[in-house]
C-alpha positions in Angstrom: 187.5 -297.4 120.3 187.9 -301.3 120.6 185.4 -301.3 123.2 183.1 -299.5 121.4 183.3 -302.1 118.4 182.6 -304.9 120.9 179.5 -303.2 122.6 178.1 -302.7 118.9 179.3 -305.0 116.5 176.6 -303.3 114.1 178.3 -300.1 114.0 181.9 -301.7 113.6 180.4 -303.4 110.5 178.7 -300.4 109.3 181.9 -298.4 110.0 183.8 -301.3 107.6 181.0 -300.8 105.0 181.8 -296.9 105.4 185.6 -296.9 105.2 185.4 -299.1 102.0 182.9 -296.6 100.5 185.2 -293.7 101.6 188.0 -295.6 99.8 185.8 -295.8 96.5 184.7 -292.2 96.7 188.3 -290.7 96.9 189.6 -292.5 94.1 186.7 -290.8 92.1 186.6 -287.1 93.1 183.7 -284.7 93.0 185.4 -282.2 90.7 187.4 -283.7 87.9 190.9 -282.1 87.2 192.1 -280.8 84.1 193.6 -284.4 82.9 190.0 -285.5 83.0 189.0 -282.7 80.4 187.3 -284.0 77.3 189.1 -283.3 73.9 187.8 -282.3 70.8 188.2 -286.0 69.4 186.1 -287.3 72.6 188.8 -288.6 74.7 190.1 -287.2 78.0 193.4 -285.4 78.4 194.8 -288.0 81.1 194.4 -291.1 78.7 197.8 -291.2 77.5 199.4 -291.0 80.9 197.1 -293.6 82.2 198.4 -296.1 79.6 202.2 -295.1 80.6 201.7 -295.5 84.3 201.8 -299.0 85.3 201.4 -297.6 89.0 198.3 -295.9 88.4 196.8 -299.0 86.3 197.6 -301.2 89.5 196.1 -299.0 91.4 192.9 -299.0 89.4 192.5 -302.4 89.0 193.6 -303.3 92.7 189.7 -303.3 93.3 187.9 -303.8 90.2 184.8 -305.5 91.3 184.0 -302.7 94.0 184.6 -299.8 91.6 181.9 -301.0 89.1 179.4 -301.5 91.6 179.9 -297.9 93.5 179.5 -296.3 89.8 176.2 -298.2 89.0 174.5 -297.9 92.7 175.5 -294.7 94.3 173.5 -291.1 93.7 175.2 -288.0 93.2 173.1 -286.3 95.7 175.3 -282.7 96.1 174.7 -282.5 92.0 170.9 -283.4 92.7 170.5 -280.8 95.2 172.4 -278.0 93.5 170.2 -278.3 90.6 166.9 -278.2 92.7 168.1 -275.2 94.5 168.9 -273.6 91.0 165.9 -274.3 89.7 163.9 -273.1 92.7 165.7 -270.0 92.5 165.0 -269.3 88.7 161.1 -269.9 89.7 161.2 -267.6 92.3 162.9 -265.0 90.4 160.0 -265.4 87.8 157.6 -265.5 90.8 158.7 -262.7 92.8 160.1 -260.3 89.5 157.1 -260.8 87.3 153.9 -262.4 89.0 154.2 -261.1 92.5 154.6 -257.2 91.8 151.7 -257.2 89.2 149.5 -259.4 91.6 150.6 -256.8 94.5 149.9 -253.6 92.2 146.4 -255.4 91.5 145.7 -255.9 94.9 146.6 -252.3 96.1 144.5 -250.6 93.6 141.2 -252.9 94.4 141.7 -252.9 98.2 142.8 -249.5 99.0 140.3 -247.7 100.9 140.6 -243.8 101.8 138.0 -242.5 104.0 138.8 -238.8 104.6 137.3 -237.6 107.7 138.5 -233.7 107.5 140.3 -231.4 105.5 141.0 -228.0 106.7 142.7 -224.9 105.4 145.8 -224.2 107.7 147.1 -221.1 105.7 147.3 -219.7 102.3 151.0 -219.5 101.0 152.6 -217.3 98.2 153.0 -220.6 96.3 149.7 -222.6 97.3 147.8 -223.6 100.3 148.6 -225.8 103.7 146.3 -227.9 104.0 145.7 -230.5 107.2 144.4 -233.8 105.9 142.7 -236.4 108.4 141.7 -239.7 107.0 141.5 -243.6 107.4 143.1 -245.9 105.3 143.1 -249.6 105.1 143.3 -252.5 102.7 140.4 -254.2 102.5 140.9 -257.7 100.9 137.2 -258.4 100.3 137.2 -255.8 97.6 139.6 -258.0 95.7 137.3 -260.6 93.4 140.3 -262.7 92.0 141.3 -264.9 94.8 144.9 -265.4 93.4 145.4 -261.9 93.6 143.8 -261.5 97.0 146.1 -264.5 98.5 149.0 -262.9 97.1 148.4 -259.5 98.3 147.5 -260.3 101.8 150.7 -262.7 102.0 153.1 -259.7 100.9 151.1 -257.2 103.4 151.3 -259.9 106.1 155.3 -260.1 105.2 155.9 -256.6 104.9 153.8 -255.7 107.7 154.6 -251.8 107.6 156.0 -249.2 105.2 157.5 -246.1 106.0 158.5 -243.1 103.7 160.2 -239.9 104.2 159.1 -236.7 103.1 158.0 -237.1 99.7 157.3 -234.6 96.8 154.6 -235.9 94.5 154.0 -234.5 91.2 150.4 -235.3 89.9 149.6 -235.4 86.3 146.5 -235.8 84.0 147.5 -238.8 81.7 144.2 -238.0 79.9 145.3 -234.4 79.0 148.7 -235.1 77.5 150.3 -235.7 81.1 149.8 -232.2 82.2 150.8 -231.1 85.4 147.9 -230.4 87.8 149.9 -229.8 91.0 152.5 -230.7 93.3 151.8 -231.8 96.9 154.9 -232.2 99.7 153.9 -234.8 101.9 155.4 -235.2 105.4 156.8 -238.7 106.4 154.3 -241.5 106.7 154.2 -244.7 108.3 151.1 -247.1 107.3 150.4 -250.7 108.0 149.5 -252.6 104.9 148.2 -255.9 106.7 144.8 -256.6 105.5 142.1 -255.1 107.7 144.6 -252.9 109.7 143.0 -249.5 109.9 145.5 -246.4 109.7 144.7 -243.1 111.1 146.4 -240.6 109.0 146.8 -237.0 110.4 149.1 -234.7 108.2 149.8 -231.4 107.2 150.9 -231.0 103.2 151.8 -228.3 101.0 149.6 -228.2 97.9 150.8 -226.1 94.8 148.8 -225.6 91.6 150.3 -226.5 88.5 149.6 -225.4 85.0 146.6 -223.2 85.1 145.6 -224.5 81.8 145.0 -228.0 83.2 143.2 -226.7 86.0 141.1 -224.6 83.8 140.3 -227.4 81.6 139.2 -229.8 84.5 137.0 -227.3 86.1 135.4 -226.3 83.2 134.5 -229.8 82.0 133.4 -230.7 85.6 131.2 -227.7 85.7 129.7 -228.6 82.5 128.9 -232.0 83.7 131.1 -233.7 81.0 133.6 -235.1 83.5 132.7 -237.7 86.2 135.9 -239.4 86.9 139.5 -238.2 86.3 142.8 -240.3 86.0 145.8 -239.1 88.0 149.1 -240.0 87.7 151.5 -239.3 90.8 155.2 -239.5 90.5 157.9 -239.6 93.2 160.2 -241.9 94.0 157.9 -244.3 92.4 155.2 -244.4 89.6 151.3 -244.4 91.0 148.4 -244.4 88.8 145.0 -244.1 90.3 141.4 -243.4 88.9 139.5 -241.0 91.2 135.7 -240.2 91.3 135.1 -236.5 91.3 132.4 -235.1 93.8 129.3 -233.5 92.2 128.4 -230.2 92.0 126.6 -229.1 95.5 123.2 -227.9 95.3 122.2 -224.3 96.4 119.5 -222.3 97.3 119.2 -218.3 96.6 117.8 -217.3 100.1 117.6 -213.9 99.3 117.8 -211.3 96.4 117.7 -207.7 96.7 118.0 -205.5 93.6 117.6 -201.7 94.3 118.9 -198.0 93.0 122.3 -196.9 94.6 123.9 -193.4 94.2 127.1 -193.9 92.0 130.2 -192.6 94.0 131.6 -189.6 92.5 128.9 -189.5 89.8 125.6 -187.8 89.6 124.1 -190.8 88.0 122.9 -193.9 89.8 123.9 -197.8 89.6 121.6 -200.9 90.4 123.1 -202.7 93.3 122.5 -206.5 93.8 122.6 -208.4 97.0 122.5 -212.3 97.0 122.7 -214.9 99.9 123.2 -218.3 98.8 122.7 -221.2 101.1 124.5 -224.6 100.2 125.3 -227.5 102.3 129.2 -228.7 102.5 128.9 -232.8 102.8 132.5 -233.4 102.4 135.2 -233.5 105.5 136.7 -230.2 104.2 136.9 -227.2 106.3 138.8 -223.7 105.0 138.0 -220.2 105.5 137.7 -218.1 102.3 138.7 -214.7 102.3 136.7 -211.8 100.3 137.0 -212.5 96.6 136.1 -210.6 93.4 134.3 -211.9 90.4 132.9 -210.7 87.1 129.3 -211.8 86.1 128.9 -212.6 82.4 125.7 -213.6 80.4 125.8 -215.8 77.7 126.0 -214.2 74.0 123.7 -215.0 71.3 124.8 -218.7 70.4 126.9 -221.0 72.8 130.2 -220.4 70.5 129.7 -216.6 70.8 131.7 -214.9 73.9 129.8 -214.2 77.0 129.1 -210.4 77.7 130.4 -209.0 81.0 127.6 -207.2 82.8 128.3 -206.9 86.4 131.2 -207.1 88.8 130.7 -208.9 92.2 132.5 -209.5 95.7 131.7 -212.1 98.4 132.2 -211.8 101.9 134.8 -214.1 103.8 133.3 -217.7 103.7 133.6 -220.3 106.7 133.3 -223.6 105.2 132.9 -226.4 107.8 132.8 -230.1 107.4 129.2 -231.5 107.2 127.8 -227.9 108.0 125.5 -225.5 106.1 127.5 -222.5 104.2 126.2 -219.1 103.6 127.9 -216.8 100.8 126.6 -213.3 100.8 127.5 -211.4 97.4 127.4 -207.8 96.7 127.4 -206.7 93.0 126.6 -203.5 90.9 125.8 -202.7 87.3 126.9 -199.4 86.1 125.9 -199.6 82.4 124.3 -202.2 79.8 126.7 -203.0 77.2 125.5 -202.5 73.6 126.0 -206.3 72.7 123.5 -207.2 75.5 120.9 -205.5 73.9 121.6 -205.5 70.2 119.5 -208.2 68.5 121.5 -211.2 67.4 122.1 -212.0 64.0 119.0 -213.1 61.9 116.8 -212.8 65.1 115.0 -210.1 66.7 116.0 -211.2 70.0 119.0 -209.9 72.0 120.7 -211.7 74.6 119.0 -209.8 77.4 115.8 -210.9 75.6 116.7 -214.4 75.7 117.6 -214.3 79.4 114.5 -212.5 80.8 112.5 -214.8 78.4 113.7 -218.2 80.4 113.8 -216.3 83.7 110.1 -214.9 83.1 109.1 -218.0 81.8 109.9 -219.9 85.2 112.7 -221.9 83.4 116.4 -221.6 85.1 118.4 -218.8 83.5 122.1 -219.6 83.1 124.6 -216.7 83.9 128.6 -217.0 84.1 130.8 -216.2 87.2 134.5 -216.0 86.8 137.3 -214.4 89.1 138.3 -210.7 88.5 142.1 -210.7 87.3 142.5 -207.3 89.1 144.6 -208.1 92.5 142.7 -208.1 95.5 144.2 -207.3 99.0 145.1 -210.5 101.1 144.5 -212.8 98.1 147.7 -214.3 96.8 148.5 -213.9 93.0 148.1 -217.6 92.0 144.6 -217.7 93.1 143.4 -214.7 91.5 145.0 -216.2 88.1 143.5 -219.4 88.9 139.9 -218.3 89.5 140.5 -216.0 86.5 140.9 -219.1 84.4 137.8 -220.9 85.6 133.8 -220.0 84.3 131.1 -221.3 86.7 127.9 -221.5 85.4 125.2 -220.5 87.8 121.2 -221.4 87.1 119.2 -218.5 88.5 115.9 -220.1 89.4 113.1 -218.6 87.0 110.3 -216.8 88.7 107.1 -216.9 86.6 104.9 -214.0 86.8 101.7 -215.6 87.0 100.2 -213.1 89.4 101.7 -209.9 87.8 98.5 -208.1 86.9 96.4 -207.2 90.2 93.9 -205.2 88.5 93.0 -205.0 84.6 90.2 -202.6 83.1 89.6 -201.1 79.3 87.8 -198.2 78.9 86.9 -195.8 76.0 86.3 -198.9 74.0 85.6 -198.7 70.4 85.4 -201.7 67.6 86.2 -201.4 64.0 84.5 -204.1 61.9 86.3 -205.4 58.8 86.5 -203.5 55.8 85.4 -205.7 52.8 87.1 -203.8 50.5 90.5 -204.2 52.5 93.3 -206.6 51.3 93.2 -209.7 53.3 96.7 -208.8 54.6 95.6 -205.5 55.6 94.9 -205.4 59.2 91.4 -203.5 58.4 90.3 -206.8 56.7 90.0 -208.0 60.5 88.0 -206.6 63.5 89.8 -204.2 65.3 89.8 -202.9 68.9 91.0 -199.5 70.4 90.8 -198.3 74.0 92.7 -196.9 77.2 94.6 -200.0 79.2 94.9 -199.5 82.9 96.6 -202.2 84.7 98.0 -202.3 88.3 101.2 -204.9 88.4 102.6 -206.1 91.3 106.3 -206.0 91.0 108.5 -208.7 92.5 109.2 -208.0 96.1 113.0 -208.3 95.6 113.0 -205.4 93.1 113.3 -201.9 94.6 113.9 -200.0 91.5 112.6 -196.9 89.7 110.8 -198.3 86.7 108.9 -196.1 84.2 107.0 -198.1 81.3 107.0 -195.9 78.3 105.6 -198.4 75.5 103.9 -201.7 75.1 103.1 -204.6 72.4 101.7 -207.7 73.0 100.4 -211.0 71.9 97.2 -212.0 73.6 94.6 -214.9 73.8 91.0 -214.1 74.7 89.0 -216.5 76.6 85.3 -216.7 77.5 84.4 -219.5 80.3 87.5 -221.3 79.5 86.8 -221.4 75.7 89.2 -219.5 73.6 87.5 -216.7 71.7 90.5 -215.5 69.2 93.7 -213.7 69.4 94.5 -209.8 70.0 97.7 -208.8 68.6 99.5 -205.8 69.3 102.5 -206.0 66.7 103.3 -201.9 66.9 104.5 -200.4 70.0 101.8 -198.6 71.9 102.7 -195.6 74.0 102.2 -196.0 77.7 103.0 -194.2 81.2 103.4 -195.6 84.4 103.2 -194.6 88.2 104.7 -196.4 91.0 102.5 -196.8 94.2 104.0 -196.6 97.4 103.9 -199.8 99.4 100.9 -199.9 101.9 101.0 -201.5 105.4 101.2 -205.2 105.2 101.9 -204.8 101.5 104.9 -207.1 100.5 105.6 -205.9 97.0 105.3 -202.6 95.4 102.7 -202.0 92.6 103.2 -200.0 89.4 100.3 -198.6 87.6 100.7 -198.7 83.8 98.1 -196.7 81.3 98.3 -197.5 77.6 96.2 -196.6 74.4 95.7 -199.0 72.0 94.6 -198.2 68.5 93.0 -200.4 65.9 94.4 -203.6 67.5 93.3 -206.4 65.1 91.3 -209.1 66.5 91.3 -212.7 64.9 88.2 -214.4 66.0 89.3 -218.2 66.2 85.9 -219.8 67.3 82.9 -217.9 66.2 80.7 -220.0 68.4 82.2 -218.5 71.4 81.6 -214.9 70.0 77.6 -215.9 69.4 77.4 -217.2 73.1 79.1 -213.5 74.0 76.7 -211.5 72.1 73.8 -213.4 73.3 74.7 -213.0 76.7 75.2 -209.2 76.1 71.6 -208.7 74.4 70.1 -210.3 77.2 71.4 -208.5 80.0 73.9 -211.0 81.3 77.5 -210.1 82.8 80.4 -211.2 80.4 84.1 -211.7 81.8 86.7 -212.1 79.5 89.8 -214.0 80.1 93.3 -212.5 78.8 96.4 -214.2 78.7 99.2 -212.4 77.1 103.0 -212.1 76.3 103.7 -208.5 76.7 107.0 -206.8 75.4 107.6 -203.5 77.6 110.0 -200.7 77.0 111.3 -199.6 80.4 113.6 -196.5 81.8 115.8 -197.5 84.3 118.9 -195.4 85.6 121.1 -197.4 83.7 119.1 -196.4 80.4 116.2 -197.7 78.3 115.4 -201.5 78.4 113.1 -203.6 76.3 111.8 -206.5 78.2 110.2 -209.1 75.9 107.8 -212.2 76.6 106.5 -210.9 80.1 103.9 -213.3 80.8 100.3 -211.6 82.1 97.1 -212.7 83.0 93.6 -210.5 83.7 90.0 -210.2 83.3 88.3 -207.9 81.4 84.5 -207.5 82.4 81.8 -206.2 80.1 78.7 -204.8 81.6 75.8 -205.1 79.9 73.0 -202.1 79.9 70.4 -202.7 83.0 67.3 -204.2 81.3 69.3 -205.8 78.5 70.7 -204.3 75.1 67.3 -205.0 73.2 65.2 -203.2 75.6 67.4 -200.0 75.4 68.1 -200.1 71.6 65.0 -199.7 69.9 65.6 -198.0 66.4 63.3 -195.2 65.4 63.3 -194.5 61.4 62.8 -190.5 61.2 63.2 -190.2 57.2 62.4 -193.0 54.5 63.1 -192.3 50.9 62.4 -195.1 48.1 65.1 -195.6 46.0 64.1 -198.6 43.7 61.0 -200.3 43.3 59.8 -203.8 41.3 56.5 -205.5 41.1 57.5 -207.2 44.2 60.4 -205.5 46.0 60.9 -202.3 47.8 64.1 -200.6 47.9 64.5 -197.5 50.1 67.3 -195.5 52.2 66.2 -194.5 56.0 67.5 -192.2 58.4 67.5 -194.2 62.0 68.0 -192.9 65.2 69.0 -195.3 68.0 70.6 -195.4 71.2 73.7 -197.2 72.4 72.9 -198.2 75.9 76.9 -199.7 76.0 80.0 -197.9 77.4 81.6 -199.3 73.7 81.5 -197.7 70.3 81.9 -199.2 66.9 82.7 -198.3 63.4 81.3 -200.6 60.8 82.3 -200.3 57.2 79.6 -202.9 55.8 77.1 -205.1 57.5 74.1 -206.9 56.1 71.5 -208.7 57.8 68.2 -210.6 56.8 64.9 -209.8 58.3 62.4 -212.4 59.1 59.1 -213.0 60.4 57.9 -216.2 61.8 60.9 -217.9 60.5 60.5 -216.7 56.8 62.9 -214.1 55.2 61.0 -211.1 54.0 63.9 -208.6 53.2 67.4 -207.4 54.2 68.9 -204.5 55.5 72.5 -203.4 55.0 74.5 -200.2 56.1 78.1 -198.7 55.3 80.5 -196.6 57.1 78.1 -196.7 60.4 79.8 -194.7 63.5 78.0 -196.1 66.8 79.0 -193.7 69.7 77.9 -194.0 73.3 74.3 -192.9 73.8 71.9 -191.4 71.4 72.9 -191.9 67.7 70.8 -190.0 65.4 70.4 -190.2 61.4 72.2 -193.2 60.8 71.9 -194.1 57.1 70.5 -197.6 56.5 69.4 -199.1 53.4 66.7 -201.9 53.1 65.2 -203.9 50.6 61.7 -205.3 50.9 61.6 -208.5 49.1 59.3 -211.2 50.6 60.1 -213.5 47.6 63.2 -214.5 49.2 60.9 -216.4 51.5 59.0 -218.2 48.5 55.2 -218.3 48.6 54.9 -218.2 52.1 57.2 -215.1 52.2 54.9 -213.4 49.9 51.8 -214.0 52.2 53.9 -213.1 55.3 55.1 -210.1 53.8 51.5 -209.0 53.1 50.4 -209.7 56.8 53.6 -207.9 58.2 52.8 -204.6 56.4 49.0 -204.7 57.2 50.0 -205.5 60.8 52.5 -202.3 60.9 50.2 -200.0 59.4 47.2 -201.1 61.7 49.4 -200.2 64.7 50.0 -203.9 66.0 52.9 -204.5 68.0 54.9 -206.1 65.4 58.4 -207.2 65.6 61.2 -208.7 63.4 63.9 -211.3 63.7 67.4 -209.8 62.4 69.6 -213.1 61.3 73.0 -212.9 60.4 74.3 -214.9 57.3 77.4 -215.7 55.4 77.5 -212.3 53.7 76.8 -210.2 56.9 80.7 -209.3 57.2 81.9 -210.6 53.9 85.5 -211.0 55.3 84.4 -213.3 58.3 81.8 -215.4 56.5 82.3 -218.1 59.5 81.5 -215.7 61.8 78.1 -214.5 60.2 77.3 -218.2 60.1 77.8 -218.8 63.7 75.9 -215.7 64.5 72.9 -216.9 62.8 72.2 -219.0 65.8 71.0 -215.9 67.5 67.3 -215.0 67.2 67.7 -211.3 67.3 64.1 -209.8 67.9 63.7 -206.1 67.8 60.1 -204.4 67.5 59.4 -202.8 64.1 60.9 -199.2 64.0 58.6 -196.4 64.6 58.1 -193.8 61.8 58.5 -190.1 62.7 55.6 -188.7 60.7 56.8 -186.4 57.7 54.6 -183.2 58.9 56.3 -183.4 62.2 53.1 -183.2 63.8 53.6 -187.2 65.2 51.0 -189.6 66.0 47.5 -188.4 67.5 47.8 -186.8 70.5 45.1 -188.7 71.9 46.2 -192.1 70.7 50.1 -191.7 70.9 51.1 -195.0 70.4 49.0 -195.6 67.3 50.2 -195.4 63.6 50.1 -191.8 62.1 49.3 -192.9 58.8 45.6 -192.1 59.4 45.6 -188.7 61.2 41.6 -188.3 61.4 38.6 -188.6 59.6 35.5 -186.4 59.0 32.1 -187.9 58.3 29.9 -185.8 55.9 25.9 -187.1 56.9 24.0 -185.3 54.1 26.4 -186.3 51.5 27.1 -189.7 52.8 30.9 -189.0 52.3 33.8 -189.3 54.2 37.3 -187.6 54.1 40.6 -188.8 55.7 43.5 -187.1 56.5 46.8 -189.0 55.5 50.4 -188.6 56.5 52.9 -190.5 54.5 56.2 -191.6 55.8 57.9 -191.1 52.3 59.4 -187.7 52.1 60.0 -187.9 48.4 57.8 -190.5 47.0 54.1 -190.5 46.5 51.9 -193.6 47.5 49.0 -194.2 45.5 45.6 -195.8 47.0 44.2 -198.1 43.8 41.0 -198.9 45.5 39.1 -199.0 49.2 36.7 -201.6 50.6 36.4 -200.5 54.2 33.9 -200.7 57.4 33.6 -198.0 59.9 32.9 -199.3 63.3 31.8 -198.0 66.8 33.0 -199.6 69.6 35.0 -202.4 67.7 31.6 -204.3 66.6 28.7 -201.8 65.7 28.8 -200.8 62.3 28.3 -197.2 60.7 28.9 -197.5 57.5 30.8 -198.8 54.5 33.1 -197.3 52.1 33.9 -199.0 48.6 35.9 -197.1 46.4 37.7 -198.3 43.2 39.2 -194.9 41.8 43.0 -194.6 42.6 43.8 -191.5 44.3 47.4 -190.2 45.5 48.9 -189.7 49.4 51.7 -187.4 48.5 54.5 -187.0 50.8 53.3 -185.2 54.2 49.5 -184.5 55.3 47.2 -184.9 52.7 43.6 -185.1 52.4 41.6 -188.1 50.4 38.9 -187.2 48.1 35.5 -187.6 49.7 34.9 -191.2 49.7 31.0 -192.5 49.5 29.8 -194.0 52.8 26.8 -196.6 52.8 25.3 -195.9 56.1 24.2 -198.7 58.4 21.0 -197.0 59.5 19.6 -199.5 61.5 22.5 -199.9 63.7 23.5 -198.6 66.9 26.7 -197.2 65.8 24.8 -195.0 63.3 22.7 -193.4 66.3 25.9 -192.6 68.2 27.2 -191.2 65.0 23.9 -188.7 64.7 24.4 -188.1 68.6 28.0 -186.7 67.8 26.9 -184.5 64.9 29.2 -181.2 65.1 31.6 -182.8 67.7 33.9 -185.6 67.7 33.9 -189.2 68.5 36.2 -192.1 68.4 35.8 -194.9 65.5 37.4 -198.1 64.4 37.9 -199.3 61.0 38.7 -202.3 58.8 39.8 -202.3 55.3 41.1 -204.0 52.2 43.1 -201.6 50.4 45.4 -201.6 47.3 48.6 -199.7 47.6 50.9 -198.8 44.8 54.4 -197.2 45.0 56.1 -197.1 41.6 56.2 -200.6 40.2 55.5 -202.0 43.5 51.8 -203.1 44.3 50.2 -205.1 47.2 46.7 -205.6 48.9 46.9 -205.2 52.5 44.3 -205.3 55.4 44.0 -202.6 57.8 42.5 -202.3 61.0 42.3 -199.1 62.8 41.1 -198.2 66.5 40.5 -195.3 68.1 40.6 -192.9 65.2 39.7 -189.3 65.9 36.4 -188.4 63.7 34.5 -185.1 63.2 31.1 -185.3 62.6 29.3 -183.0 59.8 26.1 -182.2 58.4 
């Protein structure tokens, strides 16, 4: 040691200093004894002993300078280190016990990525199912937005590296549903790396056991109704786990085939309706399983959403093979044995039944919803827990609507008759509106998927009638009309069966909503143009099926109804002829009379007219009115129709008086006289707007030809001429002439007050002139006038021809001004006659 000191004097000096230090340290030990413990008065327990012990005092005073220096300059490092370690330990406890766990939990929630790659059914057990689950699991730190949480999570994952679990039984609860037990999963041991970004391929076989049926039913129904997008799950095993799961959406499906047919009912004489449906959907999830045959019930919604659904059919599915990311085909077979009364019974405060509402949507092209749920009856090879589970879940199935836009292939209306409004009927009475009757024959194309025996026994409908795209009016059949139907066999190349329906409609009221359209229709018919009416209707039908009678409402139907006008036009064929005319009243300017009219109806339709009134015009001037009551117009020839008329030129003012005089003169002279028949607001009293609209038509009719009251008709030598003057006789010696008159009035005498006439030969050569101012009568039938004096034109060529015809006959013409009187009515008319047969006597 001395050698070392000599070689290294610095070490030697250092050691000396260290020895002194050790002496000081040894004199003040680190841990004080009981003798140095403070008492309650501030003194230590050793103060008294030190005072009494001289040895001790000597020892303490032996180095007073060095002892004081040590206390003031030296730091007690062991104490400092101890305090620091204890502080760090406390901080670590706080961090590891409170901060890190919450951060790690948050990190695990946000960074966890689970990507299922395959889920397949291994087997069905008595308690549940055994499934094989394949998935990829990793922690993706980039999904964590909080940098602090992300750093802590990555650090903990790096430190731990991998976690392993033994066989675990996990109970899954629904926190949102009062912690109802959803199910239990028995999971085998797992080893998972929790290092950030490290992928774990998981391939396990787990046993899944359903929990409370009520919880499954609640979740399933809310999901099916679209009210549940995500669900909170809480897993309880050795540790508490809480996670939020996004539920998959309801897969889309397509009904690829549907077949409905009559089938014999096993063990019974009756039949049932069998339904076969094929459904195609796509499994977009990594799930594979084999579903055994299952039995279901099909229900129809009740009257309201709160009303219980109505069981209508039983159905079974075939075994279904579900493969990941592949099409899935489901074949369903069902049968309807009978229709419940609650299905066809009208709902409260409504005239529609649940079946009506279902058909209304389906036939209207809208999705019709039915419900499907599992049957409670046991099914072979299906565990009871599956049956119980499926029977507690109701799945809504939307049947895609099938609009029957092309239901009617052919449509015709025969034996048609029209009834015009009755002015005496109450406004609410159907008789106050136009009505139509006829036989409807329609051919309906049944949907290709229907192979049923159907018989239509009654129909009613609300129809809209159109002409050239414009609505004419509405045809409403509120009462059931008897109908019959015949199913036509399918022809080669025909996809659907046809149903021929025949129905007789009686007095169906027609509401004309657009009189202008009716005006166009009538005008087209009058002038011989084809008219095609379009009909759009909602039809209610009573149908007999193998299950009983059904009433199907609101079947959309559309067709066309052609109206074939008579060849050459209506006006050419429907010229009226007056057979008998009777004067009923007269005034100084008016004549009222009744007439029996014969007319030919060239159309295929008949009509009943309670009342009609039209104005008679000539050259735009009203000169009279014609009206009729209770007319029945049949097809073909109609005779002795009672028509009333009033001759009243004053309706046209001063111009009307002159025009009326000219019209009578032209008519009596045998001219081609025509009248314009024009409607007015009073034409059909209950439909003033219709009469006003039809007034736009100029319906021109030739003046009716009178059948002569003696029954002899017109002059055989001039059949087209008037029959008022039948013939004449000239007496040369007495210079007189007599005429045979035929009155068209059967019960009224016509008086001729005065005559100023000129007889002509060859239209221009005068024979003589008659001026007679005494009245004479022309009674009903044929009569002879008094001998009227004649002033001969002796120097004319005509008179020479007259002498040459002595003892024979000749044709003469005449021009005259005649004063005519019937009752109180008087008028002065002019007359031009041609080709009057005259006998020449001495």
